[in-house]
N, C-alpha and C positions, 0 to 999 in steps of 0.2 A: 756354207751349209748346203748340202745337196737338195734336201726337200725344204720347201718353204711352208711354215705353219701359218695358218690364217691368224691374223692378229686378234688376240683375245680368246681364241678357241681353246677349249679344254683339251689338255694333253693327258692321255691315260694309257695304261697298259704298256705294251712293247715300245710304242712311240715315246712315252715318257722316260722309260729306262734308257733308250738310245740317246735321247736328248740329254739326260743327266750324265751319261757316260761321255758324250761329246764335250759338254760344258766342263766336266771334271778334268778331262785331258787338256783342254785349252787353258783352263785356269792354272793347272799344275805347270803348264809350259810358260806361264808368266802373264797371260791375258788378264785384264782387270774385269771386275764384275760389270762395270759400266760399258766397257768395250763389248763384252759378251751380250749384254742386254741390247745394245745398238745393233749388233750383228744379227741377232735372232729376232729382233722386233718385239721383244718382250720387255717387261718392266724390270727395273733394278731389283725390286722385292722378289719377283718371280725367280730370277736367276739366283739370287742369294738363297732363297728357300730350296731350290733344286740342288744347289751345291751342298747345303747343310744336310739335306736328305741323303746325299751321296756319301756323307761322312768325310767331306773334304775339311782339312784344317785351314780355316780362312786366315788370310794374312791380315796383319794390322794395317791401319791407314797409313798411306805414304805422306810425303811432304813434310813440312815443318811441324814439329810437335812442340807443345808448350809444357815441357817438363821442368823439373828443378835444374838449375844450372850446376854443373860440376864444380865442387869446391876447389878453388885454386890455392895451393899452399902459399902463404904470405912470406 
């Protein structure tokens, strides 16, 4: 990211819109919320909220999921 935001500083107006657009583009390209949070120095919750405000369709959690096992024909 070109400009570094001071950790914990309030982001408003044009800077907020630019950050939201950057996060949206990177998230849509496959970056995880955790990776974006680390990169920007913001919290997971902040990044999640910014993406939600941008209208991004958030992906489901990755990794192993504990769903019902597919029924195997006997």
